[in-house]
C-alpha positions in Angstrom: -5.2 5.3 -35.9 -1.8 3.8 -34.8 -0.2 4.7 -31.2 2.3 7.6 -31.6 3.4 8.1 -27.8 4.5 4.5 -27.1 6.9 2.2 -28.6 4.6 -0.4 -29.6 3.9 1.5 -32.8 7.4 2.1 -34.2 9.0 -1.1 -32.5 11.7 1.0 -30.9 12.1 1.5 -27.3 10.3 4.6 -25.9 12.4 7.4 -24.4 13.0 7.2 -20.7 11.3 10.2 -19.0 11.7 9.4 -15.2 9.7 12.5 -14.3 6.6 11.1 -16.3 6.4 14.2 -18.4 6.6 15.1 -22.1 6.8 18.5 -23.8 4.0 19.5 -25.8 4.7 21.7 -28.8 3.7 24.9 -26.9 6.1 24.3 -24.1 3.7 23.1 -21.6 4.2 20.0 -19.5 2.1 16.8 -20.4 1.5 14.6 -17.5 1.7 10.9 -18.2 -0.9 9.3 -15.8 -0.1 6.1 -13.7 -2.3 3.1 -13.9 -3.6 2.2 -10.4 -4.8 -1.8 -10.7 -6.8 -2.6 -7.8 -7.5 -6.1 -7.0 -9.5 -8.0 -4.1 -6.6 -10.1 -2.7 -3.1 -10.1 -2.3 -2.9 -13.6 -4.3 -4.7 -12.2 -7.2 -1.8 -9.6 -7.7 0.3 -12.3 -7.9 -1.7 -13.8 -10.7 -1.9 -10.6 -12.7 1.9 -9.7 -12.4 2.4 -13.3 -13.8 0.2 -12.2 -16.5 1.8 -8.9 -17.2 5.3 -11.1 -17.8 3.6 -12.5 -20.8 2.8 -9.2 -22.7 4.7 -7.0 -24.6 4.7 -4.3 -21.5 6.5 -6.8 -19.2 9.4 -4.3 -18.6 7.5 -1.4 -17.8 8.3 0.5 -14.2 5.9 -1.0 -11.7 5.6 -1.7 -8.0 3.2 -3.8 -5.8 1.8 -1.9 -2.4 1.2 -4.6 0.2 0.8 -4.7 4.0 3.6 -5.6 6.6 1.9 -8.7 6.8 3.0 -9.8 3.6 6.6 -7.7 3.2 7.9 -7.1 6.7 11.3 -9.2 7.2 12.4 -8.0 10.2 12.9 -11.2 12.5 11.0 -9.7 15.6 8.4 -7.4 14.0 7.4 -9.8 11.4 6.5 -12.2 14.1 4.6 -9.8 16.2 0.8 -9.6 16.3 1.0 -5.8 15.8 3.5 -5.1 13.3 2.3 -1.7 12.0 2.9 -0.2 15.7 6.2 -2.2 16.5 7.6 -0.9 12.9 6.6 2.6 13.6 8.3 2.5 17.1 11.4 1.1 15.5 11.7 3.8 13.0 10.9 6.6 15.6 13.7 5.0 17.8 11.5 5.0 20.9 13.6 2.1 22.8 17.0 3.3 21.2 16.8 0.9 18.5 16.3 1.3 14.8 15.7 -0.8 11.6 18.5 -1.8 9.7 16.4 -3.3 7.2 14.4 0.3 6.6 18.1 2.0 6.3 18.9 -0.6 3.3 15.9 0.2 1.3 17.9 1.9 -1.6 19.8 -1.5 -2.1 16.4 -2.8 -3.3 15.1 -0.1 -5.2 18.3 0.3 -7.2 18.8 -3.5 -7.8 19.1 -4.5 -11.3 16.0 -7.1 -11.2 13.5 -4.4 -10.0 14.5 -1.8 -13.0 12.1 -1.5 -16.2 14.8 -3.2 -18.3 14.3 -6.5 -16.7 10.9 -8.1 -16.1 7.5 -7.9 -14.1 8.0 -9.3 -10.5 5.5 -10.2 -7.8 5.4 -9.8 -3.8 7.4 -13.0 -3.4 10.1 -11.8 -5.6 10.4 -8.7 -3.9 10.4 -10.4 -0.4 12.9 -12.9 -1.4 15.1 -10.2 -2.7 14.8 -8.2 0.4 15.8 -11.0 2.8 18.8 -11.6 0.4 19.9 -7.8 0.5 18.8 -7.3 4.3 16.5 -4.4 3.0 13.0 -3.8 3.6 10.5 -4.8 0.8 7.6 -2.8 2.6 9.3 0.5 2.0 11.2 -0.3 -1.2 7.5 -0.9 -2.8 6.6 2.5 -1.6 9.5 4.2 -3.0 9.2 2.5 -6.4 5.6 3.8 -6.5 7.4 7.4 -7.5 8.6 6.3 -11.1 6.4 3.5 -11.4 4.0 3.5 -14.4 1.5 0.9 -13.1 0.9 0.2 -9.6 -0.7 -3.1 -8.3 -2.6 -2.9 -5.0 -5.6 -4.1 -2.9 -9.0 -2.4 -3.4 -8.8 -0.7 0.2 -5.7 0.8 -0.8 -7.7 2.9 -3.4 -11.0 3.2 -1.6 -9.9 3.8 1.9 -9.3 7.5 2.4 -7.0 7.0 5.6 -4.8 4.1 3.6 -4.7 6.4 0.8 -3.0 9.0 2.6 -0.7 6.9 4.8 0.7 5.3 1.5 0.5 9.0 -0.1 -1.5 7.7 -3.1 -3.1 10.5 -5.4 -5.7 9.4 -7.7 -6.2 12.7 -9.1 -5.8 12.5 -12.9 -4.7 9.0 -13.0 -6.0 5.8 -14.5 -7.7 3.4 -12.1 -8.7 -0.3 -13.0 -10.5 -2.4 -10.4 -10.5 -6.0 -11.3 -13.8 -8.0 -10.4 -15.6 -4.6 -9.5 -18.4 -6.2 -8.2 -16.6 -6.8 -4.9 -16.4 -3.1 -4.5 -19.4 -2.8 -2.3 -18.2 -5.2 0.4 -14.7 -3.6 0.5 -16.1 0.0 1.0 -18.6 -1.4 3.6 -15.2 -3.0 5.4 -13.3 0.0 5.4 -16.0 2.1 7.3 -16.8 -0.9 9.7 -15.4 -1.9 12.9 -16.1 -5.5 14.7 -16.3 -5.7 18.6 -16.8 -8.5 20.9 -19.4 -8.6 23.8 -16.7 -9.2 26.1 -14.9 -5.8 24.8 -18.1 -4.1 25.3 -18.5 -5.3 28.9 -14.9 -4.3 29.8 -15.4 -1.0 28.2 -18.8 -0.3 30.5 -16.9 -1.3 33.6 -14.1 1.3 32.8 -16.7 3.9 32.0 -18.4 3.0 35.2 -15.4 3.7 37.2 -15.0 7.1 35.4 -18.6 8.3 35.9 -18.6 7.1 39.6 -15.5 9.0 40.2 -16.9 12.2 38.4 -13.9 12.2 35.7 -15.1 14.0 32.4 -18.8 12.5 33.2 -20.3 14.6 30.2 -18.1 12.6 28.0 -18.2 9.2 29.7 -21.9 8.9 30.3 -23.1 9.0 26.8 -20.3 6.4 25.9 -21.4 4.1 28.7 -25.0 4.4 27.4 -23.9 3.3 24.1 -21.9 0.2 25.3 -25.0 -0.8 27.5 -27.6 -0.4 24.7 -25.4 -2.5 22.6 -24.7 -5.1 25.2 
């Protein structure tokens, strides 16, 4: 039968419900799930958001989750090779400095071009607007997730439990769509893998040699040294 819960059946605009709940007849709360749309790369998110603009759902509340590599606009942090660590240090005020862009997040989340009455946007739109308003696109995108009906993100944001926790992504009772899902195996392997060079192993073994020779926690360092030696 025709839809009864959305606006496409009647041609009328759906009731706005920021809490994402609707009342059942018996008074219970019916939770409306979010759609998490995972893609292989950030570039594919841009393509999909462009397609979303062409549909009848171009005005639904949405957001795009991405790394600081794509969304940080701080003049110092964005040019650093370790953006995540520098960002955290700024937010914690370790060196007596803070991030003015972070404190301006509300200017982005409340801007009319990111509201549902407007239309779908992509990462470049968000970053461009963030530069204009001097507000952080990275944290704005995370805040927009609270009221979003659809959340776009790379695969690993959904598959990697550490990233899920850090981004506060809750998938229970939600809708998950994985674009080009045949790539999931590679992504899953990458999320639990780590790359190390031979020179790094050599350096680690030398440091462990010093620890063992000076009787510093030998019971811990000797097995680690053995692993380094075997890998080398």
